[in-house]
C-alpha positions as CSV (number, residue, x, y, z in Angstrom):
1,M,-31.5,-0.4,17.6
2,S,-31.0,-3.4,19.7
3,T,-28.6,-3.5,22.3
4,V,-26.7,-6.8,22.5
5,E,-25.5,-7.4,26.1
6,V,-22.4,-10.1,26.5
7,S,-21.3,-11.4,30.2
8,L,-17.7,-10.8,31.1
9,S,-16.3,-12.5,34.0
10,R,-13.9,-10.2,36.0
11,L,-10.1,-11.2,35.7
12,P,-8.8,-12.0,39.4
13,S,-5.9,-10.2,40.6
14,A,-2.8,-10.5,39.6
15,D,-1.4,-12.4,43.0
16,A,-4.2,-14.9,42.0
17,A,-3.2,-14.7,38.5
18,V,-0.3,-17.2,39.2
19,L,-0.5,-20.8,37.3
20,K,-0.1,-23.7,39.0
21,T,2.8,-26.0,37.2
22,P,0.8,-29.0,36.9
23,A,3.1,-32.7,37.2
24,T,4.1,-34.1,33.7
25,P,5.7,-37.2,32.7
26,A,9.1,-37.4,31.8
27,S,9.2,-36.8,27.6
28,K,10.8,-39.5,25.3
29,H,11.7,-36.2,23.4
30,A,13.4,-34.2,25.9
31,K,17.2,-34.0,24.2
32,E,14.9,-32.1,21.2
33,E,12.2,-30.1,22.9
34,A,15.1,-28.8,25.0
35,K,16.8,-27.6,21.8
36,W,13.6,-26.1,21.0
37,C,12.9,-24.5,23.8
38,E,16.6,-22.2,23.3
39,T,14.8,-20.1,20.4
40,A,11.9,-19.3,22.8
41,N,11.4,-15.6,24.1
42,I,8.7,-14.6,26.3
43,F,8.0,-10.9,26.7
44,E,6.1,-8.5,29.1
45,Y,2.9,-7.7,26.7
46,G,3.2,-3.5,27.6
47,A,6.9,-3.4,27.3
48,A,6.9,-5.5,24.1
49,A,3.7,-4.5,22.3
50,N,5.2,-1.5,20.1
51,P,9.3,-3.0,19.7
52,V,11.9,-0.5,19.0
53,M,12.8,-0.5,15.3
54,A,14.8,1.1,13.0
55,P,12.6,4.3,11.8
56,I,12.0,4.5,7.7
57,P,14.0,7.5,7.0
58,V,13.4,10.4,4.8
59,L,16.0,9.9,2.2
60,V,16.2,10.7,-1.4
61,H,17.7,9.1,-4.5
62,P,18.8,11.7,-6.8
63,A,17.9,12.1,-10.7
64,I,21.5,13.0,-11.4
65,L,22.4,9.2,-10.8
66,H,20.5,8.2,-14.0
67,E,21.2,11.0,-16.3
68,Q,24.6,10.2,-16.9
69,G,27.1,7.5,-17.0
70,S,27.0,3.8,-18.4
71,T,24.0,1.4,-18.6
72,R,23.5,-0.2,-15.5
73,I,21.1,-0.8,-12.3
74,I,21.4,2.1,-9.8
75,P,19.7,0.4,-6.5
76,F,18.0,2.7,-3.9
77,D,19.1,0.3,-1.2
78,I,19.1,1.3,2.4
79,N,18.9,-1.7,4.3
80,D,21.5,-0.9,6.6
81,C,19.6,2.0,7.7
82,L,16.3,-0.3,8.1
83,D,18.6,-3.0,10.3
84,I,17.6,-5.6,7.2
85,D,20.1,-8.0,6.1
86,S,19.0,-8.0,2.2
87,P,18.7,-5.0,-0.4
88,C,15.9,-3.0,0.1
89,T,14.2,0.3,-0.1
90,S,11.7,-0.3,2.4
91,P,10.9,-3.4,4.3
92,N,8.7,-4.7,1.7
93,L,9.8,-3.1,-1.8
94,M,13.2,-2.2,-3.9
95,A,13.1,0.7,-5.8
96,S,15.7,1.6,-8.5
97,F,16.9,3.5,-11.5
98,V,17.7,1.5,-14.7
99,R,19.5,3.5,-17.2
100,V,20.2,1.9,-21.0
101,C,22.2,3.8,-23.1
102,E,21.2,4.4,-26.4
103,T,21.3,1.3,-28.7
104,E,22.2,-0.6,-25.8
105,S,20.3,-3.5,-23.5
106,I,20.4,-4.5,-19.9
107,D,18.5,-7.7,-18.2
108,T,16.8,-7.0,-15.2
109,K,15.7,-9.9,-12.6
110,A,13.7,-10.4,-9.6
111,V,12.5,-13.3,-7.3
112,A,8.9,-11.4,-6.9
113,T,5.3,-11.6,-7.2
114,S,5.4,-7.9,-9.2
115,Q,7.5,-5.9,-11.0
116,A,6.8,-2.4,-12.0
117,F,8.6,0.1,-14.7
118,Y,7.7,3.4,-15.1
119,V,9.8,5.4,-17.9
120,I,11.3,8.4,-16.9
121,R,13.0,9.3,-20.1
122,G,13.5,8.1,-23.6
123,S,11.9,4.9,-25.7
124,G,12.6,1.1,-26.3
125,E,11.3,-2.1,-25.8
126,T,11.1,-5.0,-23.3
127,T,11.2,-8.5,-24.1
128,G,11.1,-11.6,-21.8
129,E,9.0,-14.7,-21.4
130,H,5.8,-12.7,-21.1
131,G,5.9,-11.2,-24.2
132,A,7.4,-7.9,-25.8
133,V,6.2,-4.0,-25.1
134,S,7.4,-1.2,-26.6
135,W,7.6,2.2,-24.4
136,S,8.0,5.6,-24.5
137,E,8.2,8.6,-21.6
138,G,5.6,8.5,-18.9
139,D,4.2,5.0,-20.1
140,L,4.0,2.3,-16.9
141,F,4.0,-1.4,-17.1
142,V,3.9,-4.1,-14.6
143,V,4.6,-8.0,-14.9
144,P,3.5,-10.9,-12.7
145,V,6.4,-13.4,-11.3
146,T,8.9,-13.9,-14.1
147,K,11.7,-16.8,-13.7
148,G,13.9,-15.5,-16.1
149,A,15.2,-11.8,-16.7
150,L,13.5,-9.0,-18.9
151,T,16.1,-7.6,-21.7
152,H,15.2,-3.7,-21.6
153,T,16.6,-2.1,-24.9
154,C,17.1,2.1,-25.5
155,H,16.4,3.2,-29.0
156,S,16.7,6.8,-28.4
157,A,16.6,9.1,-25.5
158,A,17.6,13.1,-24.3
159,K,20.9,12.8,-21.9
160,G,22.4,9.6,-23.9
161,G,20.2,6.8,-22.5
162,A,17.0,6.4,-21.2
163,A,15.9,6.1,-17.5
164,L,13.4,3.7,-15.8
165,Y,12.0,3.8,-12.6
166,W,11.8,0.0,-11.2
167,V,10.3,-1.2,-8.1
168,H,9.5,-4.7,-7.1
169,D,8.5,-6.7,-4.1
170,E,11.6,-9.0,-3.9
171,P,12.5,-7.9,-0.1
172,L,8.9,-9.3,1.0
173,M,9.6,-12.6,-0.4
174,E,13.0,-12.8,1.0
175,Y,11.6,-12.0,4.5
176,L,8.9,-14.6,4.7
177,G,11.5,-16.8,2.7
178,V,9.5,-18.0,-0.1
179,A,9.3,-17.8,-3.8
180,P,6.2,-16.7,-5.6
181,A,4.3,-19.9,-6.8
182,G,2.4,-18.8,-10.0
183,K,1.1,-15.6,-11.5
184,K,-1.7,-13.7,-10.0
185,F,-2.2,-11.1,-12.8
186,E,-1.4,-10.3,-16.4
187,P,1.1,-8.2,-17.9
188,T,-0.2,-4.6,-17.6
189,L,0.1,-1.4,-19.8
190,F,-0.7,1.9,-19.0
191,K,-0.2,4.4,-22.0
192,R,0.8,7.9,-20.8
193,E,-1.7,9.5,-23.1
194,R,-4.9,7.4,-21.2
195,M,-3.7,8.5,-17.9
196,L,-2.9,12.2,-18.5
197,A,-6.4,12.1,-20.2
198,E,-8.0,10.4,-17.2
199,V,-6.5,13.2,-14.7
200,E,-8.0,15.7,-17.1
201,E,-11.3,14.5,-17.1
202,I,-10.9,14.4,-12.9
203,A,-9.9,17.8,-12.9
204,H,-12.8,19.0,-15.1
205,A,-15.2,17.5,-13.1
206,N,-13.9,19.0,-9.8
207,R,-13.2,22.3,-10.9
208,G,-14.4,24.9,-8.5
209,T,-14.2,22.2,-5.4
210,E,-11.2,21.6,-3.2
211,V,-9.9,17.7,-3.2
212,N,-7.2,16.3,-1.2
213,R,-5.4,14.8,-3.9
214,L,-6.0,15.3,-7.7
215,G,-5.2,12.1,-9.8
216,V,-5.7,8.4,-10.8
217,L,-5.4,5.3,-9.3
218,L,-3.4,2.7,-11.1
219,G,-5.6,-0.7,-11.0
220,N,-5.7,-3.9,-12.5
221,K,-8.3,-6.2,-13.8
222,A,-7.1,-8.8,-11.1
223,C,-7.5,-6.5,-8.5
224,D,-10.9,-5.6,-8.8
225,Q,-11.9,-5.3,-5.2
226,T,-8.8,-3.6,-4.0
227,K,-8.5,-1.5,-6.9
228,T,-4.4,-1.8,-6.9
229,L,-2.2,-1.9,-9.6
230,T,-1.0,-5.3,-8.3
231,H,-1.8,-7.7,-5.4
232,V,1.0,-6.1,-3.4
233,L,2.0,-2.8,-5.9
234,W,-0.3,0.1,-5.4
235,S,0.2,3.4,-7.7
236,L,-1.0,6.7,-8.0
237,L,-0.6,9.6,-10.8
238,N,-1.1,12.6,-9.0
239,S,-1.2,16.2,-10.0
240,I,-0.7,19.4,-8.2
241,P,-2.0,22.7,-9.8
242,A,0.3,25.8,-9.9
243,N,0.2,27.9,-6.6
244,S,-1.6,25.1,-4.6
245,V,-1.4,23.0,-1.7
246,Q,-2.6,19.6,-1.1
247,R,-3.7,19.4,2.5
248,P,-2.2,16.5,4.7
249,H,-2.8,13.0,4.8
250,R,-1.4,9.8,5.8
251,H,-1.2,5.9,5.3
252,N,0.2,2.8,6.6
253,S,2.4,1.9,3.7
254,V,5.8,3.5,2.9
255,A,6.0,5.7,0.0
256,L,8.4,6.0,-2.5
257,D,7.7,8.6,-4.4
258,L,9.0,9.9,-8.1
259,A,8.9,13.5,-8.6
260,V,7.6,13.2,-12.5
261,A,7.8,17.1,-13.7
262,A,8.5,19.9,-11.1
263,K,9.9,23.6,-11.1
264,P,11.6,24.8,-8.4
265,G,9.3,25.5,-5.5
266,V,7.7,22.5,-5.5
267,Y,8.1,20.3,-2.3
268,T,6.5,18.1,0.4
269,L,6.5,18.4,4.2
270,M,5.8,15.7,6.3
271,G,6.1,15.0,10.1
272,K,4.4,12.7,12.8
273,E,1.8,15.2,14.2
274,I,-0.4,17.6,12.8
275,D,-1.7,21.1,15.1
276,T,-5.5,21.9,15.6
277,N,-5.3,24.2,12.3
278,G,-4.4,20.6,10.4
279,D,-0.6,21.9,9.7
280,I,1.8,19.4,10.0
281,V,4.1,20.3,13.2
282,D,7.9,20.5,13.0
283,P,8.0,19.2,9.3
284,I,10.8,18.0,7.3
285,R,10.8,19.4,3.8
286,C,11.9,17.6,0.8
287,D,12.2,19.7,-2.2
288,W,11.0,17.7,-5.8
289,T,13.7,17.2,-8.1
290,P,12.3,15.9,-11.9
291,G,13.0,12.2,-12.1
292,G,14.5,12.5,-8.5
293,V,12.5,9.6,-5.6
294,F,12.2,10.4,-2.3
295,V,10.8,8.2,0.9
296,T,7.5,9.5,2.8
297,P,7.9,7.0,6.1
298,P,4.9,5.2,7.0
299,G,2.1,6.6,9.1
300,W,3.4,10.3,8.7
301,W,1.2,13.0,7.6
302,H,2.7,15.0,4.4
303,S,1.7,17.7,2.3
304,H,2.5,18.8,-1.2
305,H,3.0,22.5,-2.0
306,N,3.3,23.7,-5.2
307,E,4.5,27.7,-5.2
308,S,5.5,27.7,-9.1
309,D,3.3,28.9,-11.8
310,E,3.5,25.2,-13.8
311,V,1.3,21.7,-12.8
312,A,3.9,19.4,-10.8
313,W,3.3,15.6,-11.2
314,V,4.1,12.6,-8.7
315,L,4.1,8.8,-9.1
316,P,4.1,7.1,-5.7
317,M,5.3,3.6,-5.8
318,Q,3.5,1.5,-2.3
319,D,3.0,-1.8,-1.0
320,A,-0.4,-0.6,-0.3
321,G,-1.9,-3.4,-2.8
322,L,-1.0,-6.0,0.3
323,Y,-2.4,-3.2,2.6
324,T,-5.6,-2.6,1.8
325,H,-5.9,-6.7,1.3
326,Q,-5.5,-6.9,4.4
327,R,-8.0,-3.7,5.4
328,T,-4.9,-1.9,7.3
329,L,-4.3,1.2,4.8
330,D,-5.8,3.2,6.8
331,I,-5.7,6.3,4.6
332,R,-6.7,9.6,6.7
333,F,-7.5,13.1,5.7
334,V,-6.5,16.0,7.9
335,D,-10.0,17.9,7.1
336,D,-12.0,14.7,7.9
337,E,-9.9,14.1,11.3
338,L,-10.2,17.6,12.8
339,A,-13.9,17.3,12.4
340,L,-14.0,14.4,14.2
341,H,-12.0,15.3,16.7
342,K,-14.0,18.7,16.9
343,A,-16.9,16.1,17.6
344,G,-15.1,14.7,20.7
345,K,-14.5,11.3,18.5
346,I,-11.4,9.5,17.6
347,R,-11.6,7.0,14.7
348,G,-10.3,3.8,15.9
349,S,-11.2,1.6,12.5
350,A,-8.0,0.9,10.3
351,F,-10.5,-0.2,7.4
352,A,-13.3,2.4,6.2
353,V,-16.6,1.1,7.5
354,T,-20.0,3.0,6.1
355,C,-22.2,4.2,8.8
356,R,-24.4,1.4,7.4
357,Q,-22.5,-1.2,7.5
358,Y,-21.4,-0.2,11.1
359,T,-25.1,0.2,12.1
360,E,-25.6,-3.2,11.1
361,M,-23.0,-4.7,12.6
362,V,-24.1,-3.3,16.0
363,E,-27.4,-4.6,15.1
364,L,-26.0,-7.9,14.7
365,G,-23.4,-8.4,17.2
366,A,-20.9,-11.1,17.7
367,Q,-22.3,-14.2,15.5
368,V,-21.4,-17.8,15.0
369,P,-21.0,-18.3,11.5
370,H,-23.2,-21.0,9.9
371,E,-22.1,-23.7,7.5
372,K,-20.2,-22.7,4.5
373,K,-22.0,-23.8,1.0
374,Q,-19.7,-23.8,-2.4
375,G,-20.5,-21.1,-4.5
376,M,-22.5,-19.0,-1.7
377,K,-21.7,-16.1,0.7
378,R,-23.2,-16.4,4.3
379,V,-24.5,-13.3,5.1
380,W,-26.7,-12.1,8.6
381,S,-29.5,-9.7,8.9
382,A,-31.5,-8.1,11.6
383,E,-35.0,-7.9,11.6
384,K,-37.4,-6.7,14.3
385,D,-39.0,-9.3,16.4
386,I,-42.6,-8.2,17.4
387,A,-44.6,-10.3,20.2
388,T,-48.5,-11.0,19.7
389,G,-49.0,-7.2,22.1
390,A,-47.5,-4.3,20.9
391,K,-44.5,-4.7,22.5
392,M,-41.2,-5.0,20.6
393,V,-38.8,-8.1,22.3
394,G,-35.8,-7.1,20.1
395,M,-33.9,-7.8,16.7
396,K,-34.3,-11.3,15.1
397,R,-31.0,-12.4,13.7
398,V,-31.4,-14.3,10.8
399,A,-28.8,-16.3,9.1
400,S,-28.7,-17.0,5.3
401,Y,-26.9,-16.9,1.5
402,A,-26.0,-15.1,-1.2
403,K,-25.4,-16.5,-4.5
404,V,-21.4,-15.4,-5.1
405,P,-21.5,-13.8,-9.0
406,P,-19.3,-15.7,-11.3
407,K,-15.7,-13.9,-11.7
408,P,-14.4,-12.9,-15.0
409,A,-12.9,-15.1,-17.4
410,S,-9.9,-13.4,-17.3
411,S,-7.5,-12.8,-14.2
412,G,-6.0,-9.8,-15.9
413,G,-5.1,-7.8,-18.9
414,S,-3.8,-4.6,-20.4
415,A,-5.5,-1.5,-19.2
């Protein structure tokens, strides 16, 4: 492998780095400029690079809230805990229960790019500008930007009413001061039977082996690259077999976890650090209650424990579609990290880069991109550059183009 040498100039000392103020002529916009300067802050980098912010707390939205009472929306609003002005459950997402009593209807509305609904209990239908869908317990559906309201009607349900778990990204829109300009995917429906069949197939294929999580990622045809529920939302239907433990992992997105099914003795441990055995240091324990939601803070290690005799199920909702697109989700599994640490390495990349990809990047070094061409993707390759003698001079870097394959005709569709 060739070595690419880059010459860097040494920075002068701090004493020598004082910038001289150049003489500037009087500005004809002095009054406006003075006004603009009033809102400028400048911070010392070391002290402000990791600002002190309100942490994401470990809180629970209990199932009892949707198991009784009138038809209503029950928001999991913790904006006061996060020092955020508008309603939210995490900085980017809002989670709520929607209780719909039998034979009754309720409207929901959000200024959001993505809305997800998981049916905790009951059967019914939802209608709106995108059409109509019938649903029953265990189904999940997502809708893109919706200008009007969605109307949810309960046909039958235990406990006197249906319950939906509703998550959307209006807090992200509020933070950015924007409204969605158009839909990024088509309304998409995941039926309970199909999801369970896929999980069973995966369980069968992995029988006799230990896996960190045993479930299915719910993807959208409009999100082929990120393999996520929508461009913002991410979800997983995960099963925890009886009398088993799913070892810790962590990711940069906040998880809003719905305990779909669990007997007493099912819980999650979570914390900031792990020890040399891969166990969480001073963990917070969160016991699962079927139909309840709990918050897993970003970056925290968390493990799932099932000490009961039945399979437990959990459905996390995250803004990890956005993180995956940004290459910053950074999912890490504890045993992988322990192996790296034992080898004397510390992983720095937040985005999964294969060994082959990294080797190629090192061989290429830093490159100035060549001209873009419509319908083509710019690529680089390294070839051995051999002189007329037997001596290898180094690597020859070749800039070229690859044809971009056509995209599917549909931007989305039912899964």
